[in-house]
N, C-alpha and C positions, 0 to 999 in steps of 0.2 A: 798579164799584169805585171810588168815593170817595167815595158817598153821604154815608156820615154821617160823613165828615169836610171839611176845607176850614182855614182860618186859625185858629192855636189862639191864642186872647186869653183869660186868667184861665181856662185851663182848658174854655172852649168852643169848640166848634167853632162857625165862620159864614164865611159867606157872604162873598166881594169888598165894601165899602158901592158900589159901580156897578155891584156883579154880573156884574160882567162874567168869564169862565170863559178857561181856554189848556188846548187838547185833551194828551192822553197816548197817545199809540202804542205799538201794539208790534213791535219790532224782526228778529220772527220773523216775523208774516201781516201787517203794515205797517197795522192794522186798529187803532181807534180805540178804545182799551179803558176809555178815562172823560175828564172835565174836573175842573178842578179851578181854586181862584180864580186871579186875575191880579190879585194887589195892584196898588194904586196908596199916593199920600202921604198921602192919610184913613184907610188901613190902616198906612202906619205909624208911623203916629204915636200911633193906639190899641197897637198891637204895645209902640213902645217905652213908652209910658210905663204899664203893665202893668210890665211888665222892671222897669221902674228899682221899680217895686212889691213887685214879687216878691224884686227883689235886698234890699229891704228886712227881709223878710221870712224869708231864708235867710241873712244870712246872723246874724244872733242868733237860731240853732237852734245851740243842741249840734250838734257834728258827732257823736255819736253817734247822733240822733239820725233825720240827716242819713243816717246810714250803714245804717240798718235801713229808709230808705226806699231807696234805692238798693240794696238787697240783694235786699228785695222785689218790688221791678223787675226784676232777674235771674232769680229765680224768675218769673215772668209771659212773661217775653222764653221761657221752658223750655218752658212751658205751651203757645206758642203759636204754636211752632218754626212745626209744620208750616201751618201758616196764611197767616204770615206771606213764608213761604218759596217760598207760592205766586202773591202775591202781586210778592215778587221776580219772578218768574222767566217772568212776562208784563210785567212791566215794562221787564228786562233781555235775554229771555229765554237764560236762564243756567241751567244743569241741574239740575234740583230739586236732587241729593246738594248742587253747589254752594250752594245759595243757605239751605241747612241750615247748612252749616256753618258758611254768615257767621253767623247767627244763633246758631248757638254762640259762635263768636267775642267777637260784637254783645252776648251774656251775659254774659260769660266779664270786659267790659272795665267793666259796671257791677259786678259780685261785688268785682271785685280793686279801684275804687275807690272802693266804699262801704269798705272796708278801711283805706286811706291817704288817708278823709276824716280820721283818728281820730289818723294820725300824721307830721302837719302840724308838724315841731317847730322851735323855734324855738333863740335860742343864747344863753351869759351870759360874757361877755368879763374876766377880772381887771380890777379897773379899778387906780388908780395911788395912790389914795390911797383911807382907810378907810371915808371917807363916802361913798361913790360908789355908786349899782350900772350895771353896760354892760348893756344887751339887746339882740336885736333879736327882731322877734317880726313875724309872716307874716300878712296882713289882704289876701283875696279885691278882687283889680284892680276889680271892677264891673260889670257888664254884659256880657256879653259878644257876639260877634256870630260865627256859624260858617257857613261858606259850603264847602257838600263835593263834590262830584263823584256821575255817576252808575255806577262802575263795579262800587262795589260799596253800594249805598248803602243800606243799614245799617248799618257798622260806623265806617264812614268817619264821620259826623254822630255817630254813639256814639262815639266817639275824643273827642273833643272837648266833647260835653255830657257824657260821665262826669267828666270830670277837671274841665271852670269845677262841677259839681254842687260833689265833692270839695272844691273851695277853701272854696268857699260862696259861688259866683258865682250870679250869673242869667242865662239865654244865648238872646238870639234864632238859631233855625235856619233857613237859607235854603235847602231842600232844593235835588236836583238838579231841572230840571223833568223830564228823560225818567225818572225814574223815585222821584216823593216817596211813593210808599204806607209805603215803608217805615219811613220817619221816622216818619209818620205813627203806625204800628204800635207804635216805639220811644216818642214822645211821649204814645201812651196806654194804655200800658202803666205810662208814669210819673206820668203822670195816677191809673192804678187804682190806687197804687200809696200810695198818700196825699198826693204831692206838692202842694205848695202854692202858687194860683194865682200864676203869672206866673212861676214861678222857671224857664219854660222855653214858650217861642210859638212858632208856628210859624210860616211866611209862603212866602207859591209866587204865581210874578208873573217878569214880565220879569227875566230875572240881570243885565244893567248898571242898567239904571235900579235898580234897587232895592237894589242893593248900594252904588251910588254913595250916594245918602240916606240909609240905614244907617250906609254908615262916618262920614259929613257930620257924624251927628248928635251932638250932646257925651255925650246920655248914654250911646254904646259907648265903651266904654276901652279895651277890646281884641277883634282880629281874628284871627279861624285858617282861613284858604285851605287847600282841598283841592285843585290847581290844576293849568291848562299855569303854563309859566314866563310864559307874553306874559299870561296873566289875573296871572301873580306882580304881577309888574313893575308894570302898573295897579292895582293895589289897594294893591298898598304905597305907589307916587306919592303915592296917597287917604289912606293910612294917616297919610300925612308933613304931607299938611297939619295935620292933628288934634294932634301928634304920639301918635297911638295905638299901641298897644303890639301885636305882631305876632309869628304864625306863619307859617311856607308848609313844605308839604308839595308841590313840583311834579314836576316830571317827572324823569322817571332813563328810562337805556342802560345797562344793565346788563350789565358785562361777564360772560364765564364763562371763567374759565382754566383748563387740563385740563393738568396737567403730563405726564410722558413715564412717569411710577409711581402714573398712577393706575389702576383698573381702567376701561376706555373704555366696553364695556357697562354696567355698574351705574352709571357715571357718565354715559353717553347718555342712558337710560331716568329715571331723578331728574332733570335739565334739561328733556327731553320735556313730558314731565308739569309740568312749573314753565310750563314754554314758552307748551301751547295753556291751562293754565288759563284760565278766564273769557276763555277766545279771545283770550290774548295782549294783554286790555284790560284789565295792570296795571303798574300804575304801579314794581314790583320783578320784573318781570317779569323774566327772562334775555335779551338780548334780542342781544350782542355774544358769542357763542362761539368762542375761539380752545383748538386746539387743539394738542397736539404732533405732529408732522405723522411722527413715531412710530407714534403708534396712529389716526393717523385713517380709513382703513381701516375698521376694525372699528367703532371711533364715528358715524362716519356708515353704516351697517349697520345699530346698535344704534338710531341715533336714528332713522332714516326706517323703524323693524318699530314704535317703539311711536304712530308718527304715524300709520300705516296702520291703525292699530285702532280709534281714532274715529269716533265715529257722528255726523257733522252731521246739529241740526236742532232743532225749537220744543225750549227746553228741560224745555217740558210734557209733555211726550213721555218714554214709557219708552223707556228704549233709550241714548237720544239722551246723547253726554259732549262735544261738544261744538257750543254754541249761535252766535248769529248773531251777527254785529255790531253795533254801536248805530246804524251810518246808511248812508242808501246811498251817501250823503260820502267816509264811512271806508273802504269799501271801492273806491272809484276809486282813491282816497288810498294804496291799501294794491296795488294791482296795477301802480299808478304807480311804486313801488318794488321790485316785483318784477323789471318791463322795462329797471328801468337795472340793476340788477345782472346779467341778465344777459346784460345790452348791452354790458354793461363786462367781460366774462368770466368770472359767477355762472357754474355747472352745476346743474339744477333738476331736485334728486332726484325732487323731490312737489310737487303741487298746483301753485296760483301760475294757480287759475282759480274763477268762482262754481260750485258743484256741480251738474251741470245736471238732479239728479232733482227741484230743489228752485225753483219757479217764480217762488217770493210771501218775500221779509225780504231783510234784510243778510246771504247767506253770503259768505263765502270759505274754499275745502279749506283744510287742516290745509300750508302750504308749505316746501319746505327747498329750499335755497341753498347747493352747497360752495363754493370754492373764491373766496370773495365778496372785490371787492379793499378796499383800505383809505378807498377814493372814492368806491366807489359810494354814494349817499344813503344806505341805511339804515346805514353804519356809522355818521353822525352822526347823521341824524334820527329818530328813538325813532320803530319802528314801534309801533302800537298795536295790534297784528293779527294774526293766525296764522303768523307768517313767524318763517322761522330761520337765518339768514344764520349759515355755516360758513365758519371761515376756520386757516388751520395758522399754528406760531410753531415755532421755533427754538431759540432764544435768551430766559432767562425774562428778563434785562434788556428788552429790546424789546420782549415781550410787556405788562410793566406799562408802560412807556412806550407801547405805545398802546392800553392800557387807561386811564390816565391823561392819555389826550393832549383829549378831548373836554371842555366847560365843567361837563358836569350830573357828580352822584357820585350819588346818591340808594343802590342798591344794588349788590350784587359776589358774587362766587363761587367758588368755587377745589375742584379736585379734587384731590391727590395720597395716596398713600399715609405721603409723606415727612414727620413731625410739624411737623422744622425749617422748610424747605421752604413748605408750608402758611403758615402761621403770619407768616413772615419775607413771603409774596407780600402778606398779606392784612393788615400792617403797611403795607407802605406802597405798599395802591393805595387810594387817596382818595376813598372813598365812606362814607355813615354809620352802616351795613349792610355786612358781610362773614358769610357762609356759608362753614363750610368741611365740605366731603362733605355736603350738607343744604341745602337748597332754601327749608323753611322756616322763615321768622326773621322770620317776625309775630306775636307773641299778647298779650295783655293786661299781659304783664308787661314787655313787652322795651319798651325805648324808641326808638322806630319816627321817620328823621327823616333829612335829606339834607345835604353838604357842598355851595359854589359853587352854581353856582344852581338847582341842585333844593332847596333852602331852608333855613332854620334850626329852631330850635328842636326839641322833640322831643315826640310824641303814646306814650301810653303809658306803662307803667314810673313807678315814683317816681319820675321828670325831669317826668314828663309832666304832671304838675299844679304844679311850679313857673311855666310861665306864667302860671297864672293866680294869683297871691301875686305881694303886694308886700313887699318886705321894712321891715318898719322898727325904724332905730334909735330907742333913748331912753337917753338920759341922766337917772340919778337921784340929788339927789345930798339926803342924809337931814337932815334936821335935825330935831333937841332939843328936844324942849316942856321 
């Protein structure tokens, strides 16, 4: 699958200096689908040299010229949507419809940031004296590093790459080992759109080792990570050694608060659709459902009814609406959470086991558990899996306290037909993003990110470019001649 790709250095695909490779497997079939270069220190040096040269070229280009290349990239990605979606589905197992949707969102990012590249505005400050001029300009931070996860293998690196390019930075992309092909295709589109050599480089290989070497390199001035809280702590410690700028989009455990005045059937269907998207392997997936006790029964019925409609299997096959989990260990960990929740009093309404009709692949049935107590592990450990734990509440203050009890705060959701109650709840929840009667809270124009241990910094929207810019103050004393 990756025959034409490899390490992208100076706009050319090449093998690792050592010739070593690493395999990529399908989570749906467990078969090897290809190999990619396993880079080492010699490759890191070549990538960084290319990125430094690329930065010198790119930052000198006019914003309008950079925007043309980014807009052309968006056009190419849309033209190649079907082709890239099949690669993504083969690597992750996600249904083709979801993969195509992700590619549309990826193209949107480059289109959005093509325009933001032309809107990096500075500031004029009124001076105290008539012969003074005070101004602030924004300049690109330098060579950046993108570390992204496998669950959205095109969208996640694109958020970082597009924002960096809009700011005038070059960027080294290290895609997830489990699904590098989508990032290869994004980089290919950039090259075909006319991106100068070295502005985007791509490197694959051992995650921890490569990340440590790249972060330690003086050339890297900013690091952007999408990953777990544990990995975020490690990367932040490495960034601290070199005083590197960093933005972190880490784990979440999104609460859903369904108030008594919400439509139980409509809110249940919307929440279930979001819960099982990408097999629950979404950082902003709803993962803790707090339903007012007065509407518990109709909510549970509608939630289970939707879950029963899902067809589990290989995302490349017609009719499949939910794919596999990424690896065998993830299925084992999910089953442990189910066992713990049921053991502590939860009622298993659906699923809770591997599908009997699939003897290969890392599959788990859509699972719904009711009456899950707060001391169940799944209520405090992010279930990156198709498991929905449902609980009830009686009092608004009580449920907000429960929602805010964790050290995480990425996304959250509120359902209510009372505008005042909905807004009040949204403002009291400790999260970087809140959806009110809406589960779709990710788009190119939206600032994406969290609070507390879910990270800091924002990707997407007009705020996304700020993390790749350095403000410079200039004080100019006019001298008459």
